[in-house]
C-alpha positions as a LaTeX table, in Angstrom:
\begin{tabular}{lrrr}
\hline
Residue & $x$ (\AA) & $y$ (\AA) & $z$ (\AA) \\
\hline
Unk1 & $-13.86$ & $-17.93$ & 27.57 \\
Unk2 & $-12.67$ & $-21.70$ & 26.41 \\
Unk3 & $-14.55$ & $-24.53$ & 24.95 \\
Unk4 & $-14.59$ & $-27.97$ & 26.53 \\
Unk5 & $-16.54$ & $-30.88$ & 25.55 \\
Unk6 & $-18.01$ & $-33.33$ & 27.88 \\
Unk7 & $-19.76$ & $-36.81$ & 27.38 \\
Unk8 & $-21.62$ & $-37.21$ & 30.59 \\
Unk9 & $-24.37$ & $-34.38$ & 31.75 \\
Unk10 & $-23.85$ & $-32.99$ & 35.20 \\
Unk11 & $-26.28$ & $-34.68$ & 37.66 \\
Unk12 & $-29.04$ & $-32.34$ & 39.10 \\
Unk13 & $-29.24$ & $-33.43$ & 42.37 \\
Unk14 & $-27.38$ & $-31.45$ & 44.88 \\
Unk15 & $-24.88$ & $-34.29$ & 46.03 \\
Unk16 & $-23.57$ & $-34.67$ & 42.62 \\
Unk17 & $-23.63$ & $-31.08$ & 41.98 \\
Unk18 & $-21.42$ & $-30.42$ & 44.88 \\
Unk19 & $-19.06$ & $-33.26$ & 43.98 \\
Unk20 & $-18.58$ & $-31.67$ & 40.67 \\
Unk21 & $-18.49$ & $-28.05$ & 41.92 \\
Unk22 & $-21.49$ & $-27.14$ & 39.89 \\
Unk23 & $-24.56$ & $-25.79$ & 41.40 \\
Unk24 & $-28.03$ & $-25.10$ & 39.72 \\
Unk25 & $-29.03$ & $-21.66$ & 39.13 \\
Unk26 & $-32.73$ & $-20.19$ & 38.42 \\
Unk27 & $-31.81$ & $-20.78$ & 34.41 \\
Unk28 & $-31.78$ & $-24.32$ & 32.74 \\
Unk29 & $-28.35$ & $-25.16$ & 31.65 \\
Unk30 & $-26.72$ & $-22.52$ & 33.47 \\
Unk31 & $-24.34$ & $-23.76$ & 36.36 \\
Unk32 & $-22.43$ & $-21.87$ & 38.71 \\
Unk33 & $-18.96$ & $-23.12$ & 39.61 \\
Unk34 & $-17.84$ & $-23.01$ & 43.35 \\
Unk35 & $-14.46$ & $-23.85$ & 44.84 \\
Unk36 & $-14.02$ & $-25.84$ & 48.08 \\
Unk37 & $-14.90$ & $-22.94$ & 50.30 \\
Unk38 & $-18.16$ & $-22.59$ & 48.58 \\
Unk39 & $-17.43$ & $-19.09$ & 46.72 \\
Unk40 & $-18.19$ & $-18.33$ & 43.25 \\
Unk41 & $-15.65$ & $-18.92$ & 40.37 \\
Unk42 & $-17.26$ & $-18.66$ & 37.56 \\
Unk43 & $-20.40$ & $-19.92$ & 35.71 \\
Unk44 & $-21.06$ & $-22.88$ & 33.01 \\
Unk45 & $-23.78$ & $-23.52$ & 30.06 \\
Unk46 & $-24.16$ & $-26.59$ & 29.06 \\
Unk47 & $-26.27$ & $-27.40$ & 25.71 \\
Unk48 & $-26.20$ & $-30.01$ & 23.19 \\
Unk49 & $-24.83$ & $-30.10$ & 19.64 \\
Unk50 & $-24.68$ & $-33.05$ & 17.14 \\
Unk51 & $-26.07$ & $-35.28$ & 19.69 \\
Unk52 & $-22.87$ & $-34.52$ & 22.36 \\
Unk53 & $-22.97$ & $-32.40$ & 25.25 \\
Unk54 & $-21.20$ & $-28.98$ & 25.22 \\
Unk55 & $-20.04$ & $-26.80$ & 27.85 \\
Unk56 & $-18.83$ & $-23.04$ & 27.50 \\
Unk57 & $-17.14$ & $-21.12$ & 30.69 \\
Unk58 & $-18.32$ & $-17.53$ & 31.44 \\
Unk59 & $-17.02$ & $-15.27$ & 34.11 \\
Unk60 & $-20.60$ & $-13.87$ & 34.82 \\
Unk61 & $-24.19$ & $-15.19$ & 35.28 \\
Unk62 & $-25.20$ & $-12.75$ & 32.34 \\
Unk63 & $-22.58$ & $-13.49$ & 30.40 \\
Unk64 & $-23.15$ & $-17.45$ & 30.61 \\
Unk65 & $-27.08$ & $-17.01$ & 29.92 \\
Unk66 & $-25.65$ & $-14.94$ & 26.70 \\
Unk67 & $-23.48$ & $-17.55$ & 25.53 \\
Unk68 & $-25.80$ & $-20.62$ & 25.81 \\
Unk69 & $-28.62$ & $-18.40$ & 23.99 \\
Unk70 & $-26.32$ & $-17.46$ & 21.04 \\
Unk71 & $-24.92$ & $-21.00$ & 21.05 \\
Unk72 & $-28.45$ & $-22.77$ & 20.85 \\
Unk73 & $-29.35$ & $-19.99$ & 18.57 \\
Unk74 & $-26.21$ & $-20.81$ & 15.93 \\
Unk75 & $-26.53$ & $-24.37$ & 16.56 \\
Unk76 & $-30.20$ & $-24.39$ & 15.13 \\
Unk77 & $-29.07$ & $-22.35$ & 12.52 \\
Unk78 & $-26.03$ & $-24.92$ & 11.61 \\
Unk79 & $-23.92$ & $-21.90$ & 12.15 \\
Unk80 & $-22.18$ & $-23.27$ & 15.50 \\
Unk81 & $-18.48$ & $-23.29$ & 15.29 \\
Unk82 & $-16.23$ & $-24.94$ & 17.66 \\
Unk83 & $-13.34$ & $-22.49$ & 18.89 \\
Unk84 & $-10.02$ & $-23.05$ & 17.68 \\
Unk85 & $-7.29$ & $-23.76$ & 20.44 \\
Unk86 & $-4.51$ & $-22.37$ & 18.03 \\
Unk87 & $-2.67$ & $-19.41$ & 19.91 \\
Unk88 & $-2.75$ & $-16.18$ & 17.58 \\
Unk89 & 1.10 & $-15.94$ & 17.05 \\
Unk90 & 1.37 & $-19.42$ & 16.15 \\
Unk91 & $-1.32$ & $-18.96$ & 13.48 \\
Unk92 & 0.30 & $-15.88$ & 12.24 \\
Unk93 & 3.75 & $-17.42$ & 11.95 \\
Unk94 & 2.33 & $-20.22$ & 9.97 \\
Unk95 & $-0.14$ & $-18.01$ & 7.84 \\
Unk96 & 2.71 & $-15.99$ & 6.48 \\
Unk97 & 4.53 & $-19.08$ & 5.38 \\
Unk98 & 1.58 & $-20.34$ & 3.04 \\
Unk99 & $-0.30$ & $-16.95$ & 2.22 \\
Unk100 & $-0.50$ & $-16.85$ & $-1.54$ \\
Unk101 & $-2.70$ & $-12.97$ & $-1.54$ \\
Unk102 & $-5.77$ & $-12.38$ & $-2.93$ \\
Unk103 & $-5.25$ & $-10.18$ & $-6.23$ \\
Unk104 & $-4.37$ & $-11.12$ & $-9.40$ \\
Unk105 & $-0.80$ & $-10.14$ & $-8.92$ \\
Unk106 & $-0.37$ & $-12.79$ & $-6.21$ \\
Unk107 & 1.97 & $-12.45$ & $-3.17$ \\
Unk108 & 5.85 & $-11.34$ & $-3.66$ \\
Unk109 & 8.03 & $-13.16$ & $-1.63$ \\
Unk110 & 9.98 & $-9.99$ & $-1.04$ \\
Unk111 & 6.52 & $-8.61$ & 0.93 \\
Unk112 & 6.67 & $-11.92$ & 2.84 \\
Unk113 & 10.38 & $-11.28$ & 4.09 \\
Unk114 & 8.66 & $-7.75$ & 5.30 \\
Unk115 & 5.72 & $-9.82$ & 6.56 \\
Unk116 & 8.14 & $-11.91$ & 8.54 \\
Unk117 & 10.16 & $-8.91$ & 9.79 \\
Unk118 & 7.17 & $-6.95$ & 11.27 \\
Unk119 & 5.65 & $-9.96$ & 12.92 \\
Unk120 & 8.92 & $-10.56$ & 14.67 \\
Unk121 & 9.71 & $-7.24$ & 15.63 \\
Unk122 & 6.41 & $-5.75$ & 16.58 \\
Unk123 & 3.59 & $-9.10$ & 17.16 \\
Unk124 & 5.78 & $-10.94$ & 18.91 \\
Unk125 & 7.36 & $-8.29$ & 21.44 \\
Unk126 & 3.59 & $-7.40$ & 22.18 \\
Unk127 & 0.98 & $-10.37$ & 22.33 \\
Unk128 & 1.48 & $-12.98$ & 24.91 \\
Unk129 & 2.40 & $-16.59$ & 23.55 \\
Unk130 & $-0.58$ & $-18.18$ & 25.25 \\
Unk131 & $-3.32$ & $-15.70$ & 23.64 \\
Unk132 & $-5.67$ & $-17.81$ & 21.57 \\
Unk133 & $-6.59$ & $-16.89$ & 18.04 \\
Unk134 & $-10.49$ & $-17.12$ & 18.99 \\
Unk135 & $-9.73$ & $-14.69$ & 21.79 \\
Unk136 & $-7.95$ & $-11.80$ & 19.64 \\
Unk137 & $-10.43$ & $-8.69$ & 20.11 \\
Unk138 & $-10.57$ & $-5.45$ & 18.45 \\
Unk139 & $-9.74$ & $-4.02$ & 22.32 \\
Unk140 & $-6.83$ & $-6.18$ & 21.95 \\
Unk141 & $-5.40$ & $-4.71$ & 18.56 \\
Unk142 & $-6.51$ & $-1.47$ & 19.47 \\
Unk143 & $-3.90$ & $-1.53$ & 22.52 \\
Unk144 & $-1.22$ & $-2.78$ & 19.94 \\
Unk145 & $-1.50$ & 0.11 & 18.10 \\
Unk146 & $-1.31$ & 2.25 & 21.39 \\
Unk147 & 1.92 & 0.36 & 22.21 \\
Unk148 & 3.39 & 1.05 & 18.84 \\
Unk149 & 2.39 & 4.88 & 19.07 \\
Unk150 & 3.93 & 4.85 & 22.48 \\
Unk151 & 7.10 & 6.67 & 22.28 \\
Unk152 & 8.67 & 5.19 & 25.46 \\
Unk153 & 7.95 & 1.75 & 24.76 \\
Unk154 & 9.74 & 1.93 & 21.33 \\
Unk155 & 12.33 & 4.45 & 22.47 \\
Unk156 & 11.63 & 6.53 & 19.64 \\
Unk157 & 8.75 & 7.74 & 17.55 \\
Unk158 & 7.34 & 5.17 & 14.92 \\
Unk159 & 5.96 & 7.19 & 12.17 \\
Unk160 & 2.27 & 6.76 & 11.31 \\
Unk161 & 3.00 & 4.49 & 8.11 \\
Unk162 & 5.40 & 2.30 & 10.41 \\
Unk163 & 2.42 & 1.86 & 12.48 \\
Unk164 & 0.05 & 1.41 & 9.97 \\
Unk165 & 2.30 & $-1.10$ & 8.12 \\
Unk166 & 2.99 & $-3.13$ & 11.41 \\
Unk167 & $-1.07$ & $-4.00$ & 11.71 \\
Unk168 & $-1.31$ & $-4.97$ & 8.13 \\
Unk169 & $-0.15$ & $-8.35$ & 8.09 \\
Unk170 & $-2.29$ & $-8.92$ & 11.26 \\
Unk171 & $-5.20$ & $-7.71$ & 9.13 \\
Unk172 & $-4.76$ & $-9.90$ & 6.66 \\
Unk173 & $-4.01$ & $-13.29$ & 8.75 \\
Unk174 & $-7.32$ & $-12.42$ & 10.86 \\
Unk175 & $-9.15$ & $-12.18$ & 7.62 \\
Unk176 & $-7.62$ & $-15.39$ & 6.38 \\
Unk177 & $-8.80$ & $-17.02$ & 9.57 \\
Unk178 & $-12.30$ & $-15.74$ & 9.35 \\
Unk179 & $-12.65$ & $-17.21$ & 5.54 \\
Unk180 & $-11.20$ & $-20.46$ & 6.97 \\
Unk181 & $-13.76$ & $-20.68$ & 9.34 \\
Unk182 & $-11.57$ & $-20.52$ & 12.66 \\
Unk183 & $-12.82$ & $-17.02$ & 13.58 \\
Unk184 & $-16.55$ & $-15.70$ & 13.07 \\
Unk185 & $-15.41$ & $-12.17$ & 12.65 \\
Unk186 & $-12.65$ & $-10.39$ & 11.94 \\
Unk187 & $-11.43$ & $-8.03$ & 14.85 \\
Unk188 & $-9.32$ & $-5.81$ & 12.92 \\
Unk189 & $-12.25$ & $-4.64$ & 10.81 \\
Unk190 & $-12.88$ & $-0.82$ & 11.62 \\
Unk191 & $-9.57$ & $-0.71$ & 13.67 \\
Unk192 & $-8.55$ & 3.05 & 13.59 \\
Unk193 & $-4.94$ & 4.57 & 13.84 \\
Unk194 & $-4.55$ & 6.37 & 17.28 \\
Unk195 & $-4.81$ & 10.42 & 17.37 \\
Unk196 & $-1.14$ & 11.73 & 17.42 \\
Unk197 & $-0.24$ & 15.46 & 17.24 \\
Unk198 & 1.03 & 15.60 & 13.63 \\
Unk199 & 4.81 & 16.66 & 13.02 \\
Unk200 & 5.43 & 18.85 & 9.77 \\
Unk201 & 6.92 & 16.17 & 6.89 \\
Unk202 & 10.33 & 16.64 & 6.08 \\
Unk203 & 10.75 & 17.70 & 2.58 \\
Unk204 & 12.05 & 16.00 & $-0.13$ \\
Unk205 & 15.55 & 17.21 & $-0.61$ \\
Unk206 & 17.40 & 17.41 & $-4.13$ \\
Unk207 & 21.01 & 17.90 & $-5.30$ \\
Unk208 & 21.39 & 21.80 & $-6.77$ \\
Unk209 & 22.79 & 21.87 & $-10.10$ \\
Unk210 & 26.42 & 22.47 & $-9.04$ \\
Unk211 & 26.03 & 19.61 & $-6.56$ \\
Unk212 & 24.77 & 16.87 & $-9.26$ \\
Unk213 & 27.09 & 17.96 & $-12.20$ \\
Unk214 & 30.08 & 17.92 & $-9.13$ \\
Unk215 & 28.74 & 14.22 & $-8.28$ \\
Unk216 & 28.89 & 13.20 & $-11.63$ \\
Unk217 & 32.41 & 14.84 & $-12.63$ \\
Unk218 & 33.82 & 13.13 & $-9.48$ \\
Unk219 & 32.46 & 9.43 & $-9.81$ \\
Unk220 & 34.58 & 6.18 & $-10.41$ \\
Unk221 & 34.90 & 5.85 & $-13.53$ \\
Unk222 & 33.32 & 2.24 & $-13.33$ \\
Unk223 & 30.10 & 3.55 & $-11.91$ \\
Unk224 & 29.98 & 6.48 & $-13.75$ \\
Unk225 & 27.65 & 5.53 & $-16.20$ \\
Unk226 & 25.23 & 4.25 & $-13.71$ \\
Unk227 & 24.71 & 7.37 & $-11.50$ \\
Unk228 & 24.51 & 9.08 & $-14.78$ \\
Unk229 & 21.79 & 6.83 & $-15.57$ \\
Unk230 & 19.72 & 7.25 & $-11.98$ \\
Unk231 & 20.20 & 11.34 & $-12.39$ \\
Unk232 & 18.85 & 11.43 & $-16.32$ \\
Unk233 & 16.02 & 8.95 & $-16.14$ \\
Unk234 & 14.98 & 8.85 & $-12.17$ \\
Unk235 & 14.86 & 5.04 & $-12.12$ \\
Unk236 & 14.96 & 3.51 & $-8.47$ \\
Unk237 & 18.59 & 2.01 & $-7.58$ \\
Unk238 & 16.51 & $-1.39$ & $-7.69$ \\
Unk239 & 15.43 & $-0.77$ & $-10.88$ \\
Unk240 & 18.66 & 0.40 & $-12.20$ \\
Unk241 & 20.78 & $-2.65$ & $-11.07$ \\
Unk242 & 18.48 & $-5.07$ & $-12.22$ \\
Unk243 & 18.67 & $-3.91$ & $-15.80$ \\
Unk244 & 19.80 & $-6.10$ & $-18.87$ \\
Unk245 & 21.46 & $-5.05$ & $-21.67$ \\
Unk246 & 18.47 & $-6.09$ & $-23.78$ \\
Unk247 & 16.54 & $-3.20$ & $-21.49$ \\
Unk248 & 19.01 & $-0.68$ & $-22.98$ \\
Unk249 & 17.57 & 0.39 & $-26.28$ \\
Unk250 & 20.22 & 2.55 & $-27.65$ \\
Unk251 & 20.21 & 2.08 & $-31.45$ \\
Unk252 & 16.47 & 3.12 & $-31.80$ \\
Unk253 & 15.56 & 6.62 & $-33.39$ \\
Unk254 & 14.86 & 7.67 & $-29.78$ \\
Unk255 & 17.14 & 5.65 & $-27.07$ \\
Unk256 & 15.36 & 4.71 & $-24.01$ \\
Unk257 & 15.40 & 2.35 & $-21.15$ \\
Unk258 & 12.71 & $-0.25$ & $-20.46$ \\
Unk259 & 11.86 & $-0.87$ & $-16.89$ \\
Unk260 & 10.69 & $-4.75$ & $-16.15$ \\
Unk261 & 12.14 & $-5.87$ & $-12.85$ \\
Unk262 & 13.98 & $-4.86$ & $-9.85$ \\
Unk263 & 16.23 & $-6.65$ & $-7.50$ \\
Unk264 & 15.45 & $-6.07$ & $-3.79$ \\
Unk265 & 17.12 & $-7.92$ & $-0.93$ \\
Unk266 & 18.89 & $-10.06$ & $-3.66$ \\
Unk267 & 15.53 & $-11.18$ & $-5.05$ \\
Unk268 & 14.62 & $-10.63$ & $-8.62$ \\
Unk269 & 11.02 & $-8.84$ & $-8.60$ \\
Unk270 & 8.73 & $-7.21$ & $-10.82$ \\
Unk271 & 8.16 & $-3.63$ & $-10.76$ \\
Unk272 & 6.51 & $-2.17$ & $-7.38$ \\
Unk273 & 3.17 & $-1.99$ & $-9.50$ \\
Unk274 & 1.92 & $-2.03$ & $-13.00$ \\
Unk275 & 2.68 & 1.44 & $-13.59$ \\
Unk276 & 6.45 & 0.70 & $-12.63$ \\
Unk277 & 6.57 & $-1.12$ & $-16.03$ \\
Unk278 & 7.62 & 1.58 & $-18.40$ \\
Unk279 & 10.13 & 3.27 & $-20.87$ \\
Unk280 & 11.94 & 6.44 & $-20.26$ \\
Unk281 & 13.66 & 8.29 & $-22.94$ \\
Unk282 & 17.50 & 8.57 & $-22.95$ \\
Unk283 & 19.54 & 11.78 & $-23.90$ \\
Unk284 & 21.95 & 11.32 & $-26.99$ \\
Unk285 & 24.93 & 11.81 & $-25.02$ \\
Unk286 & 24.21 & 9.49 & $-22.54$ \\
Unk287 & 23.28 & 6.90 & $-24.87$ \\
Unk288 & 26.55 & 7.17 & $-26.58$ \\
Unk289 & 28.33 & 6.88 & $-23.39$ \\
Unk290 & 26.24 & 3.51 & $-22.28$ \\
Unk291 & 27.09 & 2.51 & $-25.64$ \\
Unk292 & 30.56 & 2.40 & $-24.85$ \\
Unk293 & 30.21 & 0.84 & $-21.46$ \\
Unk294 & 28.56 & $-1.83$ & $-22.70$ \\
Unk295 & 30.77 & $-2.78$ & $-25.29$ \\
Unk296 & 33.51 & $-2.76$ & $-22.66$ \\
Unk297 & 31.86 & $-5.75$ & $-20.84$ \\
Unk298 & 33.37 & $-9.18$ & $-20.78$ \\
Unk299 & 29.51 & $-10.51$ & $-21.11$ \\
Unk300 & 27.97 & $-9.39$ & $-24.29$ \\
Unk301 & 24.86 & $-11.69$ & $-23.94$ \\
Unk302 & 21.58 & $-9.72$ & $-24.15$ \\
Unk303 & 20.25 & $-11.19$ & $-20.85$ \\
Unk304 & 23.70 & $-10.17$ & $-19.09$ \\
Unk305 & 23.62 & $-7.37$ & $-16.63$ \\
Unk306 & 24.19 & $-3.81$ & $-17.92$ \\
Unk307 & 25.91 & $-2.79$ & $-14.56$ \\
Unk308 & 27.05 & $-5.84$ & $-13.00$ \\
Unk309 & 29.82 & $-6.32$ & $-10.00$ \\
Unk310 & 33.05 & $-7.19$ & $-10.28$ \\
Unk311 & 32.11 & $-10.69$ & $-9.68$ \\
Unk312 & 29.37 & $-10.48$ & $-12.25$ \\
Unk313 & 26.65 & $-10.58$ & $-10.01$ \\
Unk314 & 23.81 & $-7.66$ & $-9.23$ \\
Unk315 & 25.71 & $-5.10$ & $-7.35$ \\
Unk316 & 24.74 & $-4.43$ & $-3.91$ \\
Unk317 & 23.20 & $-1.10$ & $-2.92$ \\
Unk318 & 24.24 & $-0.88$ & 0.69 \\
Unk319 & 28.03 & $-1.49$ & $-0.45$ \\
Unk320 & 27.66 & 0.96 & $-3.24$ \\
Unk321 & 26.27 & 3.47 & $-1.02$ \\
Unk322 & 28.97 & 3.45 & 1.46 \\
Unk323 & 31.82 & 3.19 & $-0.92$ \\
Unk324 & 30.65 & 5.26 & $-3.84$ \\
Unk325 & 27.80 & 7.59 & $-3.27$ \\
Unk326 & 28.44 & 8.67 & 0.51 \\
Unk327 & 32.18 & 9.85 & $-0.08$ \\
Unk328 & 31.07 & 11.56 & $-2.88$ \\
Unk329 & 28.04 & 13.56 & $-1.27$ \\
Unk330 & 29.94 & 14.46 & 1.57 \\
Unk331 & 32.31 & 16.33 & $-0.79$ \\
Unk332 & 29.59 & 18.06 & $-2.33$ \\
Unk333 & 28.24 & 19.06 & 1.41 \\
Unk334 & 25.11 & 16.67 & 0.74 \\
Unk335 & 26.01 & 14.03 & 3.53 \\
Unk336 & 22.27 & 13.26 & 3.28 \\
Unk337 & 22.04 & 12.28 & $-0.09$ \\
Unk338 & 21.04 & 8.60 & $-1.26$ \\
Unk339 & 20.16 & 7.02 & $-4.46$ \\
Unk340 & 16.64 & 8.38 & $-4.09$ \\
Unk341 & 18.06 & 11.69 & $-4.01$ \\
Unk342 & 19.16 & 11.36 & $-8.02$ \\
Unk343 & 15.41 & 10.38 & $-8.46$ \\
Unk344 & 13.91 & 13.35 & $-6.49$ \\
Unk345 & 16.49 & 15.83 & $-8.38$ \\
Unk346 & 15.27 & 14.46 & $-11.76$ \\
Unk347 & 11.42 & 15.26 & $-10.91$ \\
Unk348 & 12.69 & 19.04 & $-9.59$ \\
Unk349 & 14.72 & 19.40 & $-12.97$ \\
Unk350 & 11.50 & 18.50 & $-15.15$ \\
Unk351 & 9.16 & 20.62 & $-12.83$ \\
Unk352 & 11.38 & 23.59 & $-13.02$ \\
Unk353 & 11.58 & 23.28 & $-16.95$ \\
Unk354 & 7.56 & 23.20 & $-17.14$ \\
Unk355 & 7.34 & 19.26 & $-18.16$ \\
Unk356 & 3.66 & 17.94 & $-18.01$ \\
Unk357 & 2.78 & 16.39 & $-14.85$ \\
Unk358 & 1.51 & 13.24 & $-16.56$ \\
Unk359 & 4.29 & 12.58 & $-18.76$ \\
Unk360 & 6.51 & 13.05 & $-15.37$ \\
Unk361 & 4.41 & 10.49 & $-13.31$ \\
Unk362 & 4.71 & 8.08 & $-16.08$ \\
Unk363 & 8.62 & 8.26 & $-16.24$ \\
Unk364 & 8.97 & 8.14 & $-12.50$ \\
Unk365 & 6.46 & 4.96 & $-12.53$ \\
Unk366 & 4.23 & 6.62 & $-10.01$ \\
Unk367 & 0.07 & 5.35 & $-10.10$ \\
Unk368 & $-1.15$ & 8.94 & $-10.57$ \\
Unk369 & 0.12 & 12.41 & $-11.44$ \\
Unk370 & $-2.10$ & 13.20 & $-8.01$ \\
Unk371 & 0.51 & 11.17 & $-6.15$ \\
Unk372 & 3.45 & 13.11 & $-7.78$ \\
Unk373 & 1.80 & 16.46 & $-7.32$ \\
Unk374 & 1.61 & 15.60 & $-3.55$ \\
Unk375 & 5.12 & 14.38 & $-3.55$ \\
Unk376 & 6.97 & 17.07 & $-5.34$ \\
Unk377 & 4.36 & 20.31 & $-4.87$ \\
Unk378 & 7.02 & 22.38 & $-2.99$ \\
Unk379 & 9.61 & 21.83 & $-5.86$ \\
Unk380 & 7.19 & 23.77 & $-7.78$ \\
Unk381 & 8.59 & 27.10 & $-9.06$ \\
Unk382 & 7.51 & 30.14 & $-7.44$ \\
Unk383 & 5.18 & 30.51 & $-4.33$ \\
Unk384 & 2.03 & 32.32 & $-5.86$ \\
Unk385 & 0.48 & 32.32 & $-9.02$ \\
Unk386 & 1.36 & 35.44 & $-11.17$ \\
Unk387 & $-1.34$ & 38.01 & $-12.17$ \\
Unk388 & $-3.49$ & 37.81 & $-14.81$ \\
Unk389 & $-4.62$ & 40.22 & $-17.28$ \\
Unk390 & $-7.83$ & 39.38 & $-19.03$ \\
Unk391 & $-7.91$ & 42.61 & $-20.88$ \\
Unk392 & $-6.48$ & 41.44 & $-24.31$ \\
Unk393 & $-8.64$ & 38.35 & $-24.21$ \\
Unk394 & $-11.75$ & 39.95 & $-23.30$ \\
Unk395 & $-11.21$ & 42.67 & $-26.17$ \\
Unk396 & $-10.08$ & 40.21 & $-28.57$ \\
Unk397 & $-13.26$ & 37.83 & $-27.90$ \\
Unk398 & $-15.43$ & 40.38 & $-28.08$ \\
Unk399 & $-14.76$ & 41.41 & $-31.28$ \\
Unk400 & $-14.45$ & 38.13 & $-32.53$ \\
Unk401 & $-17.52$ & 37.01 & $-31.13$ \\
Unk402 & $-19.39$ & 39.92 & $-32.61$ \\
Unk403 & $-18.66$ & 38.79 & $-36.32$ \\
Unk404 & $-19.08$ & 35.38 & $-35.28$ \\
Unk405 & $-22.84$ & 35.99 & $-33.90$ \\
Unk406 & $-23.50$ & 38.47 & $-36.96$ \\
Unk407 & $-22.21$ & 35.77 & $-39.57$ \\
Unk408 & $-24.63$ & 33.09 & $-37.37$ \\
Unk409 & $-27.39$ & 35.50 & $-37.74$ \\
Unk410 & $-27.08$ & 35.96 & $-41.32$ \\
Unk411 & $-27.05$ & 32.11 & $-41.72$ \\
Unk412 & $-30.10$ & 31.76 & $-40.11$ \\
Unk413 & $-31.97$ & 34.25 & $-41.93$ \\
Unk414 & $-30.49$ & 32.85 & $-45.37$ \\
Unk415 & $-31.79$ & 29.29 & $-44.16$ \\
Unk416 & $-34.88$ & 30.50 & $-43.25$ \\
Unk417 & $-35.67$ & 32.19 & $-46.37$ \\
Unk418 & $-34.69$ & 29.22 & $-48.08$ \\
Unk419 & $-37.35$ & 27.08 & $-46.17$ \\
Unk420 & $-39.91$ & 26.22 & $-48.84$ \\
Unk421 & $-42.75$ & 27.39 & $-46.49$ \\
Unk422 & $-41.20$ & 30.78 & $-46.71$ \\
Unk423 & $-41.23$ & 30.87 & $-50.53$ \\
Unk424 & $-43.56$ & 33.58 & $-51.83$ \\
Unk425 & $-45.45$ & 30.98 & $-54.02$ \\
Unk426 & $-46.24$ & 28.50 & $-51.43$ \\
Unk427 & $-47.86$ & 31.40 & $-49.07$ \\
Unk428 & $-50.13$ & 32.77 & $-52.22$ \\
Unk429 & $-51.05$ & 29.16 & $-52.41$ \\
Unk430 & $-51.86$ & 28.71 & $-48.91$ \\
Unk431 & $-53.98$ & 32.32 & $-48.93$ \\
Unk432 & $-55.89$ & 30.70 & $-51.66$ \\
Unk433 & $-56.87$ & 27.83 & $-49.86$ \\
Unk434 & $-58.18$ & 29.65 & $-47.10$ \\
\hline
\end{tabular}
């Protein structure tokens, strides 16, 4: 449906109606559109608002009556909105450049870049360029998700996470359009993921103790301290390359590294969430190595990068992975390993030695211990809980409870006898009164 405005009212007489190819129907204000051969090609409803005549087109007679009824109701309530003519893709492209987010933390530029990528990669490939913002429906968005889930269309199977991420910027853009009065409701509300057969999730892979030791032993001297830091703290590579000298508290009684920022796609950003801002303890041997590493750096300013590139700027994780980590991983028969493998191995080693789950979650910067447990459940030692022998506890508790109960009873008796009303003199006085 489209909206147009016409200041002249359609004539009621047949001659004028035929000239404009509009013919009356039995419903006042609803006209039939016909072509030169007299065939019906649609319907038009006409109503007045703010002293002007307005027309809206419909495909069927019933739809035209409904549009006229709803439009007049909205007009009487003062809720009538003119339909925007901007295209959906044009609005989304304009929205992503000016969006500032809704939460207190605002909207990160790295997130904006990711939204741009998702819009170009998926929305622009699927939606017609002429599709109007006002014509976007829940049905159209559902077909978009079906298209994303079609392995033939995508030439591969997109994960549920990828499909959900591709829809996120469209949801947010449509919510903004609703707040700005461009559309009456958000068609993305209630949109559900298409049901698909779930594939078993690939378990997190970790270095064995031998592999980890070999990787650290063979690491180039220039990057050895960085790789040891990743292994000993579980930091993300984006967090590690963003560390400044002041973030390494090596002279404290308990050395620690303070995570305050990250470098993502050459941009300095805050940690992923408020939980990412944290302190992680450092072992004494690593703290000593880091002291030596920092002392050898040409830039001794406290704000200088702790692990700079040869040019003095931030390290590029892609180059570091290709030139340093990949050859090391292949030598230890772990070609699948990436920088995040150090983080997974850190969690695995802590779980194997019985570290408290809450402490581990805080060290990793997770939002909850439940997420940490879900992520690393398969790394917990043992498949089944051992048998629990209650006999010693029950016997010990029985003896203890017996002593406690006898003491409690004696205490109650003593307390009762000490009460004034239980004193013999009080009972004698009471009997004398009676």
